[in-house]
Jmol script that loads the backbone (N, CA, C; Angstrom):
load data "model"
ATOM      1  N   UNK A   1     225.105  31.387 -60.875  1.00  0.00           N
ATOM      2  CA  UNK A   1     224.034  32.641 -62.024  1.00  0.00           C
ATOM      3  C   UNK A   1     223.988  33.826 -60.571  1.00  0.00           C
ATOM      4  N   UNK A   2     224.028  33.362 -58.990  1.00  0.00           N
ATOM      5  CA  UNK A   2     223.960  34.190 -57.869  1.00  0.00           C
ATOM      6  C   UNK A   2     225.158  34.947 -58.439  1.00  0.00           C
ATOM      7  N   UNK A   3     226.437  34.553 -58.465  1.00  0.00           N
ATOM      8  CA  UNK A   3     227.155  35.640 -57.851  1.00  0.00           C
ATOM      9  C   UNK A   3     227.462  36.494 -59.508  1.00  0.00           C
ATOM     10  N   UNK A   4     226.922  35.928 -60.984  1.00  0.00           N
ATOM     11  CA  UNK A   4     226.706  37.203 -62.261  1.00  0.00           C
ATOM     12  C   UNK A   4     225.881  38.156 -61.742  1.00  0.00           C
ATOM     13  N   UNK A   5     224.860  38.069 -60.589  1.00  0.00           N
ATOM     14  CA  UNK A   5     223.735  38.628 -60.341  1.00  0.00           C
ATOM     15  C   UNK A   5     224.078  39.584 -59.101  1.00  0.00           C
ATOM     16  N   UNK A   6     225.161  39.486 -58.012  1.00  0.00           N
ATOM     17  CA  UNK A   6     225.811  40.249 -57.712  1.00  0.00           C
ATOM     18  C   UNK A   6     227.263  40.889 -58.403  1.00  0.00           C
ATOM     19  N   UNK A   7     227.279  40.615 -58.945  1.00  0.00           N
ATOM     20  CA  UNK A   7     228.238  41.268 -60.121  1.00  0.00           C
ATOM     21  C   UNK A   7     227.602  42.517 -60.669  1.00  0.00           C
ATOM     22  N   UNK A   8     226.835  42.182 -61.286  1.00  0.00           N
ATOM     23  CA  UNK A   8     225.521  43.273 -62.032  1.00  0.00           C
ATOM     24  C   UNK A   8     224.949  44.243 -61.533  1.00  0.00           C
ATOM     25  N   UNK A   9     225.073  43.801 -59.890  1.00  0.00           N
ATOM     26  CA  UNK A   9     224.531  44.851 -58.825  1.00  0.00           C
ATOM     27  C   UNK A   9     225.347  45.582 -58.337  1.00  0.00           C
ATOM     28  N   UNK A  10     226.571  45.407 -58.275  1.00  0.00           N
ATOM     29  CA  UNK A  10     227.678  46.151 -57.666  1.00  0.00           C
ATOM     30  C   UNK A  10     228.279  47.150 -58.800  1.00  0.00           C
ATOM     31  N   UNK A  11     227.764  46.888 -60.653  1.00  0.00           N
ATOM     32  CA  UNK A  11     228.638  47.918 -61.669  1.00  0.00           C
ATOM     33  C   UNK A  11     227.251  48.209 -62.044  1.00  0.00           C
ATOM     34  N   UNK A  12     225.751  48.179 -61.498  1.00  0.00           N
ATOM     35  CA  UNK A  12     225.219  49.247 -61.914  1.00  0.00           C
ATOM     36  C   UNK A  12     224.745  50.328 -61.256  1.00  0.00           C
ATOM     37  N   UNK A  13     225.493  50.791 -59.989  1.00  0.00           N
ATOM     38  CA  UNK A  13     226.002  52.195 -59.692  1.00  0.00           C
ATOM     39  C   UNK A  13     224.549  53.067 -58.753  1.00  0.00           C
ATOM     40  N   UNK A  14     223.409  52.175 -58.182  1.00  0.00           N
ATOM     41  CA  UNK A  14     222.365  52.428 -57.675  1.00  0.00           C
ATOM     42  C   UNK A  14     222.127  52.115 -56.435  1.00  0.00           C
ATOM     43  N   UNK A  15     223.038  52.679 -55.613  1.00  0.00           N
ATOM     44  CA  UNK A  15     223.070  52.306 -53.923  1.00  0.00           C
ATOM     45  C   UNK A  15     221.652  52.580 -53.373  1.00  0.00           C
ATOM     46  N   UNK A  16     221.333  51.729 -52.402  1.00  0.00           N
ATOM     47  CA  UNK A  16     220.245  51.617 -51.614  1.00  0.00           C
ATOM     48  C   UNK A  16     220.107  52.622 -50.775  1.00  0.00           C
ATOM     49  N   UNK A  17     219.285  53.664 -50.780  1.00  0.00           N
ATOM     50  CA  UNK A  17     219.443  54.916 -50.262  1.00  0.00           C
ATOM     51  C   UNK A  17     218.895  54.451 -48.656  1.00  0.00           C
ATOM     52  N   UNK A  18     219.303  55.287 -47.586  1.00  0.00           N
ATOM     53  CA  UNK A  18     218.717  55.149 -46.070  1.00  0.00           C
ATOM     54  C   UNK A  18     217.778  55.480 -45.957  1.00  0.00           C
ATOM     55  N   UNK A  19     217.387  54.549 -44.955  1.00  0.00           N
ATOM     56  CA  UNK A  19     215.626  55.220 -44.847  1.00  0.00           C
ATOM     57  C   UNK A  19     215.357  55.919 -44.322  1.00  0.00           C
ATOM     58  N   UNK A  20     214.269  57.032 -44.902  1.00  0.00           N
ATOM     59  CA  UNK A  20     214.153  57.838 -43.917  1.00  0.00           C
ATOM     60  C   UNK A  20     213.803  58.150 -42.613  1.00  0.00           C
ATOM     61  N   UNK A  21     213.768  59.079 -41.947  1.00  0.00           N
ATOM     62  CA  UNK A  21     213.467  59.110 -40.276  1.00  0.00           C
ATOM     63  C   UNK A  21     212.185  59.006 -40.685  1.00  0.00           C
ATOM     64  N   UNK A  22     211.227  58.128 -39.848  1.00  0.00           N
ATOM     65  CA  UNK A  22     209.709  58.455 -39.254  1.00  0.00           C
ATOM     66  C   UNK A  22     209.359  58.972 -38.132  1.00  0.00           C
ATOM     67  N   UNK A  23     208.559  59.978 -38.411  1.00  0.00           N
ATOM     68  CA  UNK A  23     207.617  60.498 -36.973  1.00  0.00           C
ATOM     69  C   UNK A  23     207.547  59.886 -35.662  1.00  0.00           C
ATOM     70  N   UNK A  24     207.818  60.228 -34.211  1.00  0.00           N
ATOM     71  CA  UNK A  24     207.066  59.546 -33.491  1.00  0.00           C
ATOM     72  C   UNK A  24     205.652  60.703 -32.823  1.00  0.00           C
ATOM     73  N   UNK A  25     204.917  60.294 -32.186  1.00  0.00           N
ATOM     74  CA  UNK A  25     204.222  61.000 -31.705  1.00  0.00           C
ATOM     75  C   UNK A  25     204.977  62.166 -30.449  1.00  0.00           C
ATOM     76  N   UNK A  26     204.338  63.274 -31.201  1.00  0.00           N
ATOM     77  CA  UNK A  26     205.264  64.929 -30.920  1.00  0.00           C
ATOM     78  C   UNK A  26     204.733  64.923 -29.222  1.00  0.00           C
ATOM     79  N   UNK A  27     204.980  65.733 -28.899  1.00  0.00           N
ATOM     80  CA  UNK A  27     204.711  65.985 -27.183  1.00  0.00           C
ATOM     81  C   UNK A  27     204.977  68.149 -27.227  1.00  0.00           C
ATOM     82  N   UNK A  28     203.624  68.801 -26.738  1.00  0.00           N
ATOM     83  CA  UNK A  28     203.771  69.744 -26.121  1.00  0.00           C
ATOM     84  C   UNK A  28     204.735  70.620 -25.484  1.00  0.00           C
ATOM     85  N   UNK A  29     205.480  71.514 -25.277  1.00  0.00           N
ATOM     86  CA  UNK A  29     206.032  71.898 -24.661  1.00  0.00           C
ATOM     87  C   UNK A  29     206.506  73.364 -24.741  1.00  0.00           C
ATOM     88  N   UNK A  30     205.532  74.271 -23.454  1.00  0.00           N
ATOM     89  CA  UNK A  30     205.768  76.096 -23.648  1.00  0.00           C
ATOM     90  C   UNK A  30     205.485  76.530 -24.774  1.00  0.00           C
ATOM     91  N   UNK A  31     204.426  76.330 -25.834  1.00  0.00           N
ATOM     92  CA  UNK A  31     204.103  76.625 -26.718  1.00  0.00           C
ATOM     93  C   UNK A  31     204.634  76.260 -28.131  1.00  0.00           C
ATOM     94  N   UNK A  32     205.562  75.304 -28.282  1.00  0.00           N
ATOM     95  CA  UNK A  32     206.417  74.377 -29.280  1.00  0.00           C
ATOM     96  C   UNK A  32     205.689  73.184 -29.145  1.00  0.00           C
ATOM     97  N   UNK A  33     206.097  72.369 -30.412  1.00  0.00           N
ATOM     98  CA  UNK A  33     205.956  70.974 -31.075  1.00  0.00           C
ATOM     99  C   UNK A  33     206.945  70.481 -30.733  1.00  0.00           C
ATOM    100  N   UNK A  34     207.452  69.168 -30.036  1.00  0.00           N
ATOM    101  CA  UNK A  34     209.178  68.795 -30.334  1.00  0.00           C
ATOM    102  C   UNK A  34     208.311  67.234 -31.084  1.00  0.00           C
ATOM    103  N   UNK A  35     208.703  67.131 -31.959  1.00  0.00           N
ATOM    104  CA  UNK A  35     208.706  65.714 -32.909  1.00  0.00           C
ATOM    105  C   UNK A  35     209.696  65.199 -33.474  1.00  0.00           C
ATOM    106  N   UNK A  36     210.049  64.158 -32.616  1.00  0.00           N
ATOM    107  CA  UNK A  36     211.181  63.379 -32.654  1.00  0.00           C
ATOM    108  C   UNK A  36     211.041  62.027 -33.719  1.00  0.00           C
ATOM    109  N   UNK A  37     212.071  62.008 -34.498  1.00  0.00           N
ATOM    110  CA  UNK A  37     212.276  61.436 -35.653  1.00  0.00           C
ATOM    111  C   UNK A  37     213.397  60.814 -35.808  1.00  0.00           C
ATOM    112  N   UNK A  38     213.904  59.639 -34.795  1.00  0.00           N
ATOM    113  CA  UNK A  38     214.668  59.046 -34.804  1.00  0.00           C
ATOM    114  C   UNK A  38     215.428  58.683 -36.190  1.00  0.00           C
ATOM    115  N   UNK A  39     216.599  58.483 -36.592  1.00  0.00           N
ATOM    116  CA  UNK A  39     217.141  58.283 -37.989  1.00  0.00           C
ATOM    117  C   UNK A  39     218.175  57.232 -37.578  1.00  0.00           C
ATOM    118  N   UNK A  40     217.555  56.179 -38.225  1.00  0.00           N
ATOM    119  CA  UNK A  40     217.499  54.293 -38.053  1.00  0.00           C
ATOM    120  C   UNK A  40     219.651  54.788 -38.884  1.00  0.00           C
ATOM    121  N   UNK A  41     220.839  54.132 -38.192  1.00  0.00           N
ATOM    122  CA  UNK A  41     221.945  54.339 -38.647  1.00  0.00           C
ATOM    123  C   UNK A  41     222.784  53.053 -38.386  1.00  0.00           C
ATOM    124  N   UNK A  42     223.614  52.092 -39.015  1.00  0.00           N
ATOM    125  CA  UNK A  42     224.399  50.724 -38.666  1.00  0.00           C
ATOM    126  C   UNK A  42     223.685  49.991 -37.486  1.00  0.00           C
ATOM    127  N   UNK A  43     222.247  50.219 -37.802  1.00  0.00           N
ATOM    128  CA  UNK A  43     221.991  49.326 -35.835  1.00  0.00           C
ATOM    129  C   UNK A  43     221.557  50.116 -35.040  1.00  0.00           C
ATOM    130  N   UNK A  44     221.757  51.209 -35.209  1.00  0.00           N
ATOM    131  CA  UNK A  44     221.101  52.042 -34.115  1.00  0.00           C
ATOM    132  C   UNK A  44     220.546  53.628 -34.319  1.00  0.00           C
ATOM    133  N   UNK A  45     220.079  54.162 -33.306  1.00  0.00           N
ATOM    134  CA  UNK A  45     219.438  55.464 -33.679  1.00  0.00           C
ATOM    135  C   UNK A  45     219.927  56.390 -33.767  1.00  0.00           C
ATOM    136  N   UNK A  46     220.106  57.853 -34.910  1.00  0.00           N
ATOM    137  CA  UNK A  46     220.888  59.039 -34.356  1.00  0.00           C
ATOM    138  C   UNK A  46     219.876  60.154 -33.763  1.00  0.00           C
ATOM    139  N   UNK A  47     220.240  60.757 -32.867  1.00  0.00           N
ATOM    140  CA  UNK A  47     218.801  61.789 -32.210  1.00  0.00           C
ATOM    141  C   UNK A  47     218.649  63.061 -33.697  1.00  0.00           C
ATOM    142  N   UNK A  48     217.526  62.646 -33.850  1.00  0.00           N
ATOM    143  CA  UNK A  48     216.634  63.742 -35.067  1.00  0.00           C
ATOM    144  C   UNK A  48     215.761  64.231 -34.644  1.00  0.00           C
ATOM    145  N   UNK A  49     214.861  65.431 -35.161  1.00  0.00           N
ATOM    146  CA  UNK A  49     213.884  65.574 -34.985  1.00  0.00           C
ATOM    147  C   UNK A  49     213.521  66.643 -35.336  1.00  0.00           C
ATOM    148  N   UNK A  50     212.370  67.622 -35.324  1.00  0.00           N
ATOM    149  CA  UNK A  50     211.921  68.845 -35.269  1.00  0.00           C
ATOM    150  C   UNK A  50     211.077  69.583 -34.022  1.00  0.00           C
ATOM    151  N   UNK A  51     211.988  70.692 -34.166  1.00  0.00           N
ATOM    152  CA  UNK A  51     210.680  71.563 -32.891  1.00  0.00           C
ATOM    153  C   UNK A  51     210.179  72.665 -33.656  1.00  0.00           C
ATOM    154  N   UNK A  52     208.625  72.570 -34.002  1.00  0.00           N
ATOM    155  CA  UNK A  52     207.849  73.644 -34.569  1.00  0.00           C
ATOM    156  C   UNK A  52     207.402  74.673 -33.424  1.00  0.00           C
ATOM    157  N   UNK A  53     207.018  75.909 -34.374  1.00  0.00           N
ATOM    158  CA  UNK A  53     205.645  76.652 -33.472  1.00  0.00           C
ATOM    159  C   UNK A  53     205.634  77.658 -34.629  1.00  0.00           C
ATOM    160  N   UNK A  54     203.967  76.877 -34.965  1.00  0.00           N
ATOM    161  CA  UNK A  54     203.340  77.921 -35.552  1.00  0.00           C
ATOM    162  C   UNK A  54     203.578  77.554 -37.228  1.00  0.00           C
ATOM    163  N   UNK A  55     204.424  78.161 -37.958  1.00  0.00           N
ATOM    164  CA  UNK A  55     204.453  77.894 -39.573  1.00  0.00           C
ATOM    165  C   UNK A  55     206.612  77.528 -39.179  1.00  0.00           C
ATOM    166  N   UNK A  56     207.320  77.901 -37.858  1.00  0.00           N
ATOM    167  CA  UNK A  56     208.386  77.632 -38.039  1.00  0.00           C
ATOM    168  C   UNK A  56     208.910  76.467 -37.548  1.00  0.00           C
ATOM    169  N   UNK A  57     209.666  76.423 -38.293  1.00  0.00           N
ATOM    170  CA  UNK A  57     210.644  75.071 -37.609  1.00  0.00           C
ATOM    171  C   UNK A  57     212.187  74.802 -37.749  1.00  0.00           C
ATOM    172  N   UNK A  58     212.242  73.994 -36.711  1.00  0.00           N
ATOM    173  CA  UNK A  58     213.955  74.058 -36.699  1.00  0.00           C
ATOM    174  C   UNK A  58     214.584  72.504 -36.933  1.00  0.00           C
ATOM    175  N   UNK A  59     215.251  71.891 -37.151  1.00  0.00           N
ATOM    176  CA  UNK A  59     215.779  70.859 -37.767  1.00  0.00           C
ATOM    177  C   UNK A  59     216.731  70.826 -36.669  1.00  0.00           C
ATOM    178  N   UNK A  60     216.368  69.641 -35.651  1.00  0.00           N
ATOM    179  CA  UNK A  60     217.115  69.572 -34.746  1.00  0.00           C
ATOM    180  C   UNK A  60     218.182  67.827 -34.993  1.00  0.00           C
ATOM    181  N   UNK A  61     219.467  67.823 -35.479  1.00  0.00           N
ATOM    182  CA  UNK A  61     220.324  66.622 -35.557  1.00  0.00           C
ATOM    183  C   UNK A  61     221.686  66.748 -34.833  1.00  0.00           C
ATOM    184  N   UNK A  62     221.594  65.491 -33.501  1.00  0.00           N
ATOM    185  CA  UNK A  62     222.816  65.975 -32.801  1.00  0.00           C
ATOM    186  C   UNK A  62     223.838  64.183 -33.206  1.00  0.00           C
ATOM    187  N   UNK A  63     224.587  64.064 -32.769  1.00  0.00           N
ATOM    188  CA  UNK A  63     226.024  62.784 -32.484  1.00  0.00           C
ATOM    189  C   UNK A  63     225.171  61.594 -31.648  1.00  0.00           C
ATOM    190  N   UNK A  64     224.535  62.455 -30.835  1.00  0.00           N
ATOM    191  CA  UNK A  64     224.028  61.138 -30.100  1.00  0.00           C
ATOM    192  C   UNK A  64     223.350  59.666 -30.464  1.00  0.00           C
ATOM    193  N   UNK A  65     223.887  58.686 -30.298  1.00  0.00           N
ATOM    194  CA  UNK A  65     223.539  57.374 -31.036  1.00  0.00           C
ATOM    195  C   UNK A  65     222.684  56.569 -29.374  1.00  0.00           C
ATOM    196  N   UNK A  66     221.425  55.584 -30.128  1.00  0.00           N
ATOM    197  CA  UNK A  66     220.902  54.816 -29.066  1.00  0.00           C
ATOM    198  C   UNK A  66     220.555  53.611 -29.746  1.00  0.00           C
ATOM    199  N   UNK A  67     220.730  52.435 -28.395  1.00  0.00           N
ATOM    200  CA  UNK A  67     219.963  51.309 -29.129  1.00  0.00           C
ATOM    201  C   UNK A  67     218.947  50.829 -29.742  1.00  0.00           C
ATOM    202  N   UNK A  68     217.956  51.758 -28.711  1.00  0.00           N
ATOM    203  CA  UNK A  68     216.499  51.592 -28.593  1.00  0.00           C
ATOM    204  C   UNK A  68     215.995  53.047 -29.801  1.00  0.00           C
ATOM    205  N   UNK A  69     215.204  53.035 -30.509  1.00  0.00           N
ATOM    206  CA  UNK A  69     214.103  53.934 -31.042  1.00  0.00           C
ATOM    207  C   UNK A  69     213.674  54.743 -29.615  1.00  0.00           C
ATOM    208  N   UNK A  70     212.618  54.533 -28.648  1.00  0.00           N
ATOM    209  CA  UNK A  70     212.665  54.963 -27.455  1.00  0.00           C
ATOM    210  C   UNK A  70     213.339  55.551 -26.937  1.00  0.00           C
ATOM    211  N   UNK A  71     214.828  54.988 -27.096  1.00  0.00           N
ATOM    212  CA  UNK A  71     215.673  55.732 -25.827  1.00  0.00           C
ATOM    213  C   UNK A  71     215.715  57.449 -26.568  1.00  0.00           C
ATOM    214  N   UNK A  72     215.725  57.012 -27.957  1.00  0.00           N
ATOM    215  CA  UNK A  72     216.497  57.879 -28.971  1.00  0.00           C
ATOM    216  C   UNK A  72     214.939  59.355 -28.675  1.00  0.00           C
ATOM    217  N   UNK A  73     214.416  58.413 -29.044  1.00  0.00           N
ATOM    218  CA  UNK A  73     212.824  59.788 -29.202  1.00  0.00           C
ATOM    219  C   UNK A  73     212.633  60.762 -27.833  1.00  0.00           C
ATOM    220  N   UNK A  74     213.279  59.790 -26.467  1.00  0.00           N
ATOM    221  CA  UNK A  74     212.895  60.511 -25.070  1.00  0.00           C
ATOM    222  C   UNK A  74     214.392  61.222 -25.059  1.00  0.00           C
ATOM    223  N   UNK A  75     215.249  61.274 -25.702  1.00  0.00           N
ATOM    224  CA  UNK A  75     216.442  61.884 -24.997  1.00  0.00           C
ATOM    225  C   UNK A  75     215.809  63.192 -26.389  1.00  0.00           C
ATOM    226  N   UNK A  76     215.975  63.076 -27.565  1.00  0.00           N
ATOM    227  CA  UNK A  76     215.446  64.199 -28.207  1.00  0.00           C
ATOM    228  C   UNK A  76     214.400  64.816 -27.719  1.00  0.00           C
ATOM    229  N   UNK A  77     213.532  64.849 -27.243  1.00  0.00           N
ATOM    230  CA  UNK A  77     212.573  65.669 -26.229  1.00  0.00           C
ATOM    231  C   UNK A  77     213.058  65.992 -24.485  1.00  0.00           C
ATOM    232  N   UNK A  78     213.813  65.620 -24.656  1.00  0.00           N
ATOM    233  CA  UNK A  78     214.305  65.973 -23.559  1.00  0.00           C
ATOM    234  C   UNK A  78     215.775  66.992 -23.857  1.00  0.00           C
ATOM    235  N   UNK A  79     216.504  67.181 -24.617  1.00  0.00           N
ATOM    236  CA  UNK A  79     217.571  68.076 -24.860  1.00  0.00           C
ATOM    237  C   UNK A  79     216.762  69.063 -25.769  1.00  0.00           C
ATOM    238  N   UNK A  80     215.605  68.871 -26.580  1.00  0.00           N
ATOM    239  CA  UNK A  80     214.790  69.841 -27.140  1.00  0.00           C
ATOM    240  C   UNK A  80     214.429  70.518 -26.173  1.00  0.00           C
ATOM    241  N   UNK A  81     213.776  70.156 -24.787  1.00  0.00           N
ATOM    242  CA  UNK A  81     213.430  71.415 -23.852  1.00  0.00           C
ATOM    243  C   UNK A  81     213.859  72.410 -23.275  1.00  0.00           C
ATOM    244  N   UNK A  82     215.355  71.407 -23.122  1.00  0.00           N
ATOM    245  CA  UNK A  82     216.527  72.153 -22.846  1.00  0.00           C
ATOM    246  C   UNK A  82     216.813  73.196 -23.061  1.00  0.00           C
ATOM    247  N   UNK A  83     216.928  73.335 -24.673  1.00  0.00           N
ATOM    248  CA  UNK A  83     216.957  74.791 -26.103  1.00  0.00           C
ATOM    249  C   UNK A  83     216.355  75.733 -25.955  1.00  0.00           C
ATOM    250  N   UNK A  84     214.667  74.941 -25.800  1.00  0.00           N
ATOM    251  CA  UNK A  84     213.756  75.811 -25.850  1.00  0.00           C
ATOM    252  C   UNK A  84     214.157  76.676 -24.454  1.00  0.00           C
ATOM    253  N   UNK A  85     214.271  76.162 -23.691  1.00  0.00           N
ATOM    254  CA  UNK A  85     214.272  77.001 -22.517  1.00  0.00           C
ATOM    255  C   UNK A  85     215.490  77.821 -22.716  1.00  0.00           C
ATOM    256  N   UNK A  86     216.636  77.879 -23.030  1.00  0.00           N
ATOM    257  CA  UNK A  86     218.012  78.641 -23.636  1.00  0.00           C
ATOM    258  C   UNK A  86     217.713  79.482 -24.913  1.00  0.00           C
ATOM    259  N   UNK A  87     217.018  79.186 -25.893  1.00  0.00           N
ATOM    260  CA  UNK A  87     216.777  79.593 -26.567  1.00  0.00           C
ATOM    261  C   UNK A  87     215.334  80.340 -27.141  1.00  0.00           C
ATOM    262  N   UNK A  88     214.856  80.180 -26.557  1.00  0.00           N
ATOM    263  CA  UNK A  88     213.210  80.459 -27.136  1.00  0.00           C
ATOM    264  C   UNK A  88     213.031  80.675 -27.900  1.00  0.00           C
ATOM    265  N   UNK A  89     212.340  81.442 -28.848  1.00  0.00           N
ATOM    266  CA  UNK A  89     211.857  81.995 -30.009  1.00  0.00           C
ATOM    267  C   UNK A  89     213.111  82.577 -31.023  1.00  0.00           C
ATOM    268  N   UNK A  90     214.069  82.625 -30.398  1.00  0.00           N
ATOM    269  CA  UNK A  90     215.349  82.754 -31.069  1.00  0.00           C
ATOM    270  C   UNK A  90     216.099  81.450 -31.923  1.00  0.00           C
ATOM    271  N   UNK A  91     215.305  80.662 -31.287  1.00  0.00           N
ATOM    272  CA  UNK A  91     215.690  79.073 -32.208  1.00  0.00           C
ATOM    273  C   UNK A  91     215.873  79.295 -33.006  1.00  0.00           C
ATOM    274  N   UNK A  92     214.373  80.107 -33.825  1.00  0.00           N
ATOM    275  CA  UNK A  92     214.436  80.605 -35.638  1.00  0.00           C
ATOM    276  C   UNK A  92     215.056  80.983 -36.193  1.00  0.00           C
ATOM    277  N   UNK A  93     215.586  81.948 -35.916  1.00  0.00           N
ATOM    278  CA  UNK A  93     216.424  82.932 -36.362  1.00  0.00           C
ATOM    279  C   UNK A  93     217.468  82.348 -37.089  1.00  0.00           C
TER     280      UNK A  93
END
end "model"
wireframe off; spacefill off
backbone 0.3
color backbone group
């Protein structure tokens, strides 16, 4: 019966949706809020998060992959600070 249910699940056409990234503790920097949201992908974590100031938000997604969620969150914060230093308010244009 297991083979029959496996075949049925293949034909049902309802693929499992990837897990949504979960927000980790945020950090304030130069008036901006940095919110790491590592995205689980293939046993690793893709650099992902939000940079926010007031009502404005910038979604930051990079190709960088990490073996641990903490390493990914720390690198997101580091890269966000560089981006804020370089772009400032223009980040939201």
